[in-house]
Every structure is written in C-alpha cells, then in structure tokens.
C-alpha positions, -999 to +999 in steps of 0.1 A: +050-297-008+082-289-028+083-270-060+112-282-083+127-262-110+123-279-145+156-284-163+145-260-190+135-232-167+140-197-181+155-169-160+122-151-158+105-183-146+132-187-119+125-151-107+088-156-107+091-188-086+114-169-062+087-143-057+060-169-051+081-187-026+083-155-006+046-154+002+034-189-005+015-181-037+009-215-053+040-227-035+052-234+000+065-204+020+102-206+017+118-171+018+153-183+020+150-204-012+130-176-028+156-150-022+183-174-036+163-179-067+158-141-072+196-136-068+202-163-094+177-147-117+192-113-112+227-127-120+213-141-151+199-108-163+164-106-148+157-070-140+123-077-123+141-100-099+165-073-091+137-049-086+119-072-061+153-077-042+154-039-039+120-040-023+131-067+003+161-046+013+139-014+015+114-032+037+140-053+057+120-084+048+142-115+055+173-094+048+190-066+066+172-032+060+193-009+039+182+020+017+216+022+000+214-015-010+179-011-021+188+019-043+218+001-057+195-030-067+170-006-082+198+008-104+208-026-113+172-035-121+170-004-144+202-013-162+188-048-168+158-033-185+131-032-158+106-004-167+091-002-133+127+002-118+134+029-143+102+048-135+110+047-098+146+059-103+134+089-123+107+097-097+130+093-067+156+115-085+129+141-094+136+137-131+110+134-159+133+116-182+169+103-186+185+069-190+218+074-172+207+051-143+239+056-124+236+093-125+199+092-115+208+069-086+234+095-075+209+123-074+185+105-051+182+120-017+159+101+006+161+124+036+129+143+026+111+110+021+123+096+055+114+128+074+083+128+095+055+145+076+037+175+092+002+170+104-026+190+120-058+182+139-090+183+119-114+172+146-114+155+179-149+139+175-141+117+158-103+118+161-092+129+126-058+143+115-046+156+082-012+158+065-011+183+036+013+174+008+021+141+025+032+125-007+059+140-029+050+153-064+044+124-089+037+098-064-001+098-071+004+095-108+029+067-103+007+045-081-023+051-104-002+039-133+006+007-114-030-002-108-046+009-140-062-021-158-058-043-126-088-032-105-116-056-094-149-051-078-143-040-043-154-063-014-165-056+021-158-076+052-188-091+070-182-100+106-210-126+108-194-148+081-158-137+085-153-131+049-150-104+022-179-104-001-195-082-028-217-058-011-241-031-025-228-007+001-196-005-019-197+001-057-161+011-064-132-011-075-098-018-058-065-034-060-043-048-031-006-048-032+012-078-018+049-076-010+058-092-044+037-067-062+051-038-043+079-014-051+102+010-034+078+039-037+052+021-017+077+010+009+087+046+014+051+057+016+044+031+043+073+043+062+060+079+060+026+066+072+043+050+102+061+081+110+031+105+109+008+082+127+032+068+152+020+033+144+043+005+132+044-010+097+041-044+113+005-035+122-005-025+087-025-046+063-013-047+027-022-013+011-051-010-013-059+015-040-097+024-044-111+037-076-144+056-078-160+063-112-190+086-117-219+076-095-198+051-074-196+055-037-194+037-004-222+038+020-218+046+058-198+019+075-172+011+101-137-003+093-133-024+123-134-062+117-146-077+149-181-077+163-168-078+199-161-115+199-125-110+189-123-141+165-116-125+132-089-148+120-089-186+120-056-185+137-071-170+168-058-135+161-075-112+186-065-078+171-085-054+151-083-022+130-078+010+150-071+035+122-076+042+086-051+062+066-062+076+031-038+092+006-055+112-022-037+101-055-056+126-077-079+155-077-100+172-105-132+153-096-165+166-082-182+148-053-164+120-035-162+137-001-154+117+030-183+121+052-188+113+089-226+114+090-232+111+127-213+144+133-220+162+101-184+165+089-169+164+054-134+163+039-120+164+004-082+165-001-061+174-030-036+151-048-008+143-023-028+151+008-036+125+035-062+121+062-063+094+089-088+087+117-092+065+146-118+037+151-114+038+188-120+064+214-096+075+241-105+044+263-097+020+234-133+011+229-152+014+196-159+050+185-194+050+170-188+084+156-161+071+133-190+058+110-180+072+075-188+071+039-175+081+005-200+102-012-208+096-050-186+109-077-204+135-099-177+142-124-143+126-131-128+098-111-112+094-078-082+073-067-071+069-030-047+047-013-061+031+018-040+018+046-057+000+075-037-002+107-042-026+136-037-025+173-009-050+172+015-068+147-008-083+121-013-121+119-039-131+094 
C-alpha cells in the first residue's frame, strides 16, 4: 500500500504523513520516505517536523546519532514556533523563561544528563534498586504536562488470551509514548535508564505514564508477560520482561506506596526519584517474590513513568 500526497497538501499535513510513515500508523512503514517528508516540511516552516527530526537524531533512529544535531534541530523547531521545542530548550538550559533560542541552545550542557546516575541497593529479596534524584528538576512537571488530557483507562496484559484488556485489578489511567509522540527529554531519560540499569534501550518497551487519582490502585500482580510457554508475540518472539523501572513524576500525595506483599516491603519516592526491580532471580527464572502492587491514593494524585525492560532487543 502506498500513500500519495495530494496536490493541495499543506506543510503540516506533509510533516504528519512523514511521522506516520516512520511507524506505520495508518500508512506503510517507510522511514526513508518519512524522513524525507519531515525534512521537506521543516524546510517549508513546520516546527513540529523539525522537533521530530531532533528526536530521531537524539535516538539514532534511521539516522546517525548526534546530540549536537538534535539540539540544533530543536533550536530550529523553536524558531519555527514549536511550543514543545521551546519548552524543551528552556528545560534543558535550566531557564524558566526566555525566547532567545540561540542563546538557550548555547547554554545547554548535556554532560550531567548523560552521566550515569547514582544508585543504591534497597533489597535483595526481591532485587530492588533506587536512584535518588534520578531526573533533573522540572522533568516530572514537563512529562506530566505532555500527558495531561491524553490519558485512557489503563489495561492489563492477560497471558491466556495474549491481549491487553480492561481489568478490575488496575483502576488507574495511562498514556504510552511512541517514537513520533516522544521528545528529546524522554530520549535523554531513556538513556539514563539504560545507564543506571545496565540494560539496553533496544530492550525497552515504549514508556508509559500512569496516573492514579484518589481511590485508584493496582492490585498485586507480576509484570512478566509469558506464562512459561514463551509465545507472547505472534511473530514468535520468545523474550519477556525482566525488569520494571519507575520514575516518580510528582509527590504531595498520600498513599500510593509500591508494595511487595510477599515480603512485607513498601516504597514511596519523591518527585525525581526512581526505583527498579527484577522479575527474575539470580538463575534467570521467575522471581515469585517480585509480586507487587500500587496501594490506593488517599489524597492528591500520583504520576509515575513506567519503563518495562526485556531480556533481549524487543520485537513485538
């Protein structure tokens, strides 16, 4: 199936089609053509196309990875009017305001973002690690601003039917970022997750943000997908999740502790803190003690970014 551009296509429509072609959203997967259309749209003045090209260069997706190129494209996107690009430039430059995009670009130092975050052992049963202050100031607020108004009823994966469905065990809402909906902040966060866990980005699912309102929770469950058969994906993919990484995006709420009920352990982080835990034991087999739950929120609301990580490059 080929998607042709109408003669009267606008620059915005050209950029939107370019993004769809990257991931095959209502279009064939054709990254080369998608990147070409994004470049044409950017040359025509589309700031959002420039912002997406910045993401591709930051991630090294179908293009050579280059933080300098990514930041240059982010500056170009801001100059072309992209509000998301402008917000990212300010955040990366540590500025609350300002509209001199070239100056803000020049102030950005990615060295702290690319450094390996500190971590410490919380427990060995199950294997749980914590990284205090994992996310730089402002990141939580930024990510929340990107998902507000876009959440949906969260689903749970059921191994018996190999699908995600609405389940009474999970009453919260969520939003999943694909590559086209991502930004440089998320690309940098995923790089930090890879650095602190020692696990590659290629093994990560698309990140999700979960939102819990008062009374909402998630009952005790495991994050592994397979039931031992190893046939999760229709393609014959044999991998599975081996770790969950959670980044706290806000605080100021009561309740909402992460609970490991089989071992009587609880955890609650502050905004910017992260925790991650293994679903497998030292032998690589399922760790039954990794059973976990999110306790009900009693006051306020809770936002966390969840990153599931597999045992091999992800093919789904």
